[in-house]
N, C-alpha and C positions, 0 to 999 in steps of 0.2 A: 449568447451567439447564437444565432442561427445559421445554418446551412441550407446553401442552395446550389441545383446545378445551371449552365450555363456551357449551351454552345459542345454537350455531350461530356464535359468536366467538371470534376469535383471543385466548389470554390467556399471558401471559409467566410464568411461576411463580419468582418472586426466589430467589437465594441469600440467602444468609449476607451480613450490612455487609460483612464484610471481606473475602470474596470479592468482592461487588461494586464495592469501594473500590478494590480490586488488580485488578478489569478482568481474573479468571481465571472459569473454570468452574467451580461448585460440585456436588457431589455432593448437595445436602442431607439428609446422614449427620445427623442430632441425635442427642447433643447438639454433635458436633462433627463438622464432614467434613473427609474425607483431606484435603483441601488445606489446612488449617489444620493439621492436625497434623501432618504431613510440614513445618512452616517450621520456620524455626530458634527462637522461641521460641512456643511453642502456645500458643493462648491460646480460649476458651470461645466458641462461634461465637454469633451474635446475628441472631436473625430477624423480621424487620417484616415480615408477612404482609401482602398489599392486596390491594383485589378487581383493581379495573381501571388502569393504567395513564396519568398525565392524557397529554391533549393539549390543548394551547394556541399561542395564537396571540401572536406578541411583542408586538402591540398592547395586548394585556391586562395588560403587565409596568408601565408605569407607574397605571392602574388600582387596584392590588391593594398595594404598595411604598409604603411612609411616609417614604422616605429623603428628603434635601433635594432638591430638585430641582436643583444645581448640581452636586452629587455625584451625579444620576445622570444628567444631561447626559455627565459628564465618561465614566463607568462604560458609556456604553451608545454613548461616542463610540468607548472602546476595544476593547467588546466587544460585538459588534453580533449573535454568539450564542456560549456559552458552555454547553455539556453541564454538569445539573445533578452530573456524577461527578466535573467539573473543578476545581479552582483558579481561583481569580478574579485578575484582573492584578496585582493588589497583595497576592496572598499569603494573603487571607481568607478564611471559608469559603466553600462553593460557593453562587454566587447562581443562583438559582429565581425564579418570579415566585413564588410562596406564601411563601415561606420568610425569616422574618427570626431571624439569631441574634443576639442580645442579651448586652452582658457574657459574652462565654466569652473565659477568659484564653490557649486555646490558638488560638485564631484564627490567629493572626498569626505565626505559626512561621516562614513561608518568608518569604523575602526579595521587597524592591521590585526593581524595574529596577535601581534605583542602589543596592542595598547596603542600602538601611534600610526600614524596616518604613513605612507610613502616619502620619504625627502623630498618629492617634487609637490608634492600638498600643497599648495597657498597658504599664507599663516590668517588666521582667523582674522574676518574683517568686524565690523560695527554691526549696529542692530540693521541698519537699513541691507546690509548683504545677507542675512540671514533670513531665511524663507517664514513671512508671517502665514497665521493659520489662514488668511484666503489662496494661499497657495496650498492646502492642504492636500486638495483635489488631482496635485502633480507631483509625483517624487522631486524629491532635491534635485537633481540635478537637470529636470523638465523646467525649473522655475526659467523664465527669460527676465534679462535685468528689463528692457523694452517690448514693446508690442512688434510685432515684423508682420506685413500683409501680408498672405499667402495667396500663391498662385490657383488658377484654377481647377488641378486636383487636389491643392488644400496639403499643399510644399511650402513649408517658409520661405519666403523670396529671400534672395540672396544664396541660397544653397545649389552646388552642385551635384552634376548627376553623374555618376559613372557607368560604364557600360557593363555587361554581365557578359564572361565569356558563355561559350557554349558546352553542353555535358558532353563529351563523346560516349557518356555510359548510355544516355538516356536518349543521347540521339534527338535535343529538343535545345531548345534555351531556356535559361532558367532566368526565374524573375525575383525581385527584391521589391518589399515595399518602399512608400517612398521614404516612410521615417526613417528604414534603416539604409538607404543608399545616400541620406545626409551629410556630409559633412558640414561641419558648422566652421563661420568664417572666425578667425578670432576677433575679440575689441582691436580699437583701435589701438596704437603703439605706446599713444600717450597716456592711456590709461590706468591711473596707478593702481599698484600691490595693494592687496588688501591686509591693511595694519595689525600687528598683533597685538591688538587692544581694544577696548571696547569705548565705542563713543557718543553713543546713546545715552542720555541720564537716566532712564526707566532701567534698562541694561544692566547700570553699575547698579544701582543701588538695587537691584534683583538681587548680585552676584556679590555684593557687600554681607546683603543675609546672610549669603550660606555662608562666607565665611568668618562673620562672625558670629552666627547662631549655630547652622545647620553642622557644620561641619565640626562646631565645635562637642555637639552632642550627640554624634557619630564616633566622636574616638575618644569614648569611655572605655573602649577595654584595650587599648593600643597606646605603649608611649612612645610609638614612633608618631603618633599623630600623623599617619597619612593622609586622611578626609582634610586635614587643615594645612598641611607642608604640599606632598607630593599629587594630590590628586590636583589643583588650582592649577601647578605648573602643568599637570596632564591633560588639562582641560583647552589650552591656548595649543596646544600640537595635537590635540585630540576633539572634534566638533562635538561627537557624539556625548564625550561625557562634560564638556560644557552647557550643552542644550541640557544632559541630566540634571547639574548643578544647578540651570536655572530654573529649571521645569519644579522642583522641587524645593526648593527656595519660594518660588511663586505662588504654589499651590501651598504654603505654608502661611505668608505673607498676606495673603489671601480668608485664608480663615480666621485673622486674626484680625484683617479688617485694613491692610496697609495696604491694598493695593484693591481692581475691580476687579470683577470675574470675566472680561474681554482679555485682561492680559493675563490672565491665567490660563486661558485657554489660548491664549496665544501660545504660552511657553511652551504647552503640553503637546499643541498638536506640531511644535518642530521637533521634539526629543523624537514625537513618534512618527514623525517625516522620517526621520533617520535611522528610527531601530527595528523597526517594523521590515524593512530590504533586509539589512543585515542579518535578522535571525532566522532565514533562509539561507543565509551562504555559507560558507565553509569555515569562515570566521567565527561562527556562534559556538563554541566551542567552551571549556574552562580557564584554556592557556594564554586567554582575550582578557589579559587584566582590566583592560576599558572597558569591555562591555559587564565585566563582573564586577567593577565600581561602579557604571551606570544603572542594572539592577539592584542593587543594595540600596544606591539614593535613593529611586524612584520608589524602591520597596517604605522608604523611610516618609515619603512623602502619605502613600498609602496608608500607613496609619495615623495620621491624623483624621482618615477620614472615620464617619460614624459606621458602626460595626456591621447595621445592616446595609450601607451604601459599602463596605470594603471586599471586593471580590478577591481580593490578593492575587491578584493577572502577578505582578511583579514577583510575589513571592512564589508562586509556580514557576516563574521563568525561571527564579534564582536555582530553583531546587529542581530544574532539570539542568540547568551550567553544570551543577556543582556535586549531582547524583552519575558523572559519567563513569566510577571507579576510583579517579582518583584517592590516591592514601591522603588526608589532608593534615599535615601535622600543625601538633598544637607546639613545636619549636621553632619551627622556621617563621625566619621572620620575611616578611614582603605584602606588595598589597595585593596579591592573589589570596594569600594566606589569610589575610585581615580582614576580606571580604570574604572570606569561607563564613570564620566567626563571627563577622556581622549578621550576615545573614540567619547563621544557627539561633541567636539573640532573636531575631526575629521572630523566626522559627518560632521558638519557646514563648514568645507572647501568645501567639494565636492559638497553640496549645494549651495556655493558662486560660484564656478569654473563652477556649470553647470544654474544655476537657476532652479534650481530644486531641488524639496525631495524629499527624501525614503522613505521606509518604516517603517523607524526609528523612532519610533511613543514615543512622550514623555505625550499623555491625561493621561493616568494612572495613573500619580503619580500625588501624593497628595503635591504636589506644585502650584498645579494650586488653592488651597484656603488659600494659605498661607499669612499669615501676615506678610506683608513688617516694620512694626514695631517691631516686637519681638526681644528680642535682639538673638546677634548669641554667640556660644560658641568658636568659630575660622572664623579668615579672609576667612580662603578656603568658610568658607558656605556662605557667600557673592558674592565670585566668580563665585561658579554652581547656584546661584540664576538669575545671569545675564543670565550665558550662559544656562539656560533653561528658560528665558525669551526671549532673542534672539530667541531659536530652537519656542518659539512660536509663533513669528514676520514671521519668515522664513516660518512656517508651512500657516500662515494666506494670506501671500503674494503671495506663489507659490505653494501653492497644489491645481490643477487641480481638485480635484476631492471633493472638501466641498464647501459649500456655503460662501459666505461670508457673515458673522456675525461684525457688526456694533458695536452694546454691547459690543460685546470681544474685538474690536478693543480699544474703549474708556477704556476698565475695561484694559489691556496691558500698555494702558498710562499710566493712573493711577498708575499701580503696577512699571512702572520704575521709575517711577517721586517719586515715595514714597520711590525704591529701592537708588537713587539717599538724597534724603533728612533725609535718618537715614542712611547713612553709617557713620562707625567708621571715628576719624579724621587721621588716618593713612593711609587713602585710598586718601585724598588729596594732590594733586602733590605737591610735594619740591618746585619745578624750572618752572617758567613759564614767558618764554622771549619773547614776540611782535617782530617779525624780518622784520617785513612789508616794511620798509624801502629797506632793500638788500636780503632779500630772503622769497618765498610767507607762510610759513610757521611755527606756533612757536616752541622753545624748551619748551617743559616742559618734567619732569621727575619724576619720584613714588619712594618711597623705594622699591618695592620689586617686583618679576614679575606675580604676583598674583593680583598685581594691575594695571600695565598696560592690564592682559587681560580682566580685568572689566571693565576696561575703552574704550579697545578697542572695547568691546560687545556695550558697553553703546551706544558710537555714533555711531557705525553701524544700531544699532536697532531705534534711533532716525531718521534718516536719511532712515530708508524704511519705517515709519510711515509714514512720511512728505511728501515721493513720491506716494506712494500707495492707502495713504486714507489723501490727503489736508482737513484740516479744515476747515467749508464752511466757508467764509468772502465776503466781495462784491467783486465782479471783476473786481477791476478796475488797471493799473498799479502801481501804488504805492505801493498797498495789495502785490500783486504778489511779486515784487521786493525785497519788506521789508521778505516775506513769504522765496524766493528761500535765500534767505541771511541770517536769523537768522536760519532757519530750515532746510537747506541744507547742504549750504555751511561753513555755518560757525562749524559743526561737524564734516563735512570731512576733512575742516583744521586742525581740532584739534585730529582730529584720523590722519591723515600722520605725523603731527607733532610729538604726542606721540612715533609711532612706528618709527621714523625717528633718534626721542631720544635714540633710546631702543638699540642700535647696541651693549651693553655688551653680548648679550644673545641670539644666532641663534635662538631661541624658540619664544621667545616673535615675529619676523619676521617670523619666520615661521607661527604663527599665525593670524598674522596681516597682510602678504602681499595679498591674497587675499579678505582682506576687503578692502585693498585702493585699489585693481583693481578695484571692482566692484564700489566702492565709487566715484574713479578718474574719470569713465564716465560720471560724470555733471559736472564735472568741466571745468571752459569756460574758462580761463585765461591762455596764453601761458606761461607764466612764470609758472604756475603752473603745468599746463602739462608737460611740460618741464621737471620740477624740479623731480616727480613723475616717471613718464618715466625712466631717468637715474636711480633716486635708485632702484628701480623693475629690471633694466636691470644687476645692478650690485649687487644685492640682487641674481639673477638667476645663475651670473657666480661665487658667491661664495658658492651658493647650489650647481650648477652645476644641 
């Protein structure tokens, strides 16, 4: 934005509305500035000239609003000062002293602190009520349902103007921009409410794909199956979660050739227009379960991108939410905790693909002193424990910024051994067939997907510790051969056999393919290498 002096007083020339909302500099090149042209989804600029900015005192607030006094007290308690360019605490349109936005369907696109919108938020509407990619240049609450003619000063027709009182402290009149003085006129009374169901055929197909495929792939670690049961229900009370489900499903459907690129970009634009304002608000915390679910769902879609195109934006965003000092429990069962351990598995995938760790730290968790012999309330807790142990093993092996502590390595080996010895009987495989005569890898079947995840991490952790921290033994050829066979090759064969036997759920192999690829580099037999490469190539074709 540019600055100019007029009549001896400073005046800030406003940029286009899109740049103001994104908090970036606007060069005011009409009809479309270069900042908007360079965005992913270009949109025409919307300029609203106004002569002087508003200066107001907080004491004026109650005199110009007509909200319920109890609601006002609650909002004032949570928001002693909220800039007009930011979202309110509960995801509504920006709160300004002289603005009332009435009956805006897209105002509550962001989530509340506990993952659901306020009680007054309208239910989700059909596809036509959700902003399309063509509206991405404007934030959700700025999308008009029908074009309105403008007055000569740029104010939409049908708007009211309120007089601003004089500030006695300044001794001059206070001014407000036209956009802040607008009181939006409600829609006609006969306008039907937004239905709590999808009415667009394409939206229904995309959401059905999330329910039938994506949610099942993500629920491999939890018997509660939050992504199949709870998240779909949450999506119809939390628009951000719905947009995340649609964006993730559409991206995978595009990769598999089910829908076109335009549709995939449309759904991506929807969720970004809802997510970006929320991330700059006070609701961007680990207490917002709707936001946590959104980040891990969007990261699921990122995993289907090519390695060179995977910028890990949602993975980084998830880490910033989860690494706020919260002591995430392996025992507690709720959506937020499930999202944390899902994000941990998504993080492990990147660690193995790049053989290096990130800033996602688990050292502050109280699990570091966990007693593995203590009984667990759920099977999910045992899977989460093994996930945590593998993360610690990766930190010990790949973190270049820490010194190697052999005592910690020995402690990790003991914890992993204790984990296996205290497992519930239900974790034991119900099928183990050694096929050494005609196949290099055994058939290993487990009862549930979270059992498969736990054993995948167990075998991998043992291989890593054996490779990086071999036990001290007399260096004889026989000892080296036995060490290689029992500590490295045998666990790798079990890992590969387990993954190849668990093809009924793509999620299990999404969780295990990078583990097999890393451990498979240690295989020396040609039949083993050929079989593993063939399986990974076929799996890559399935997941694109």
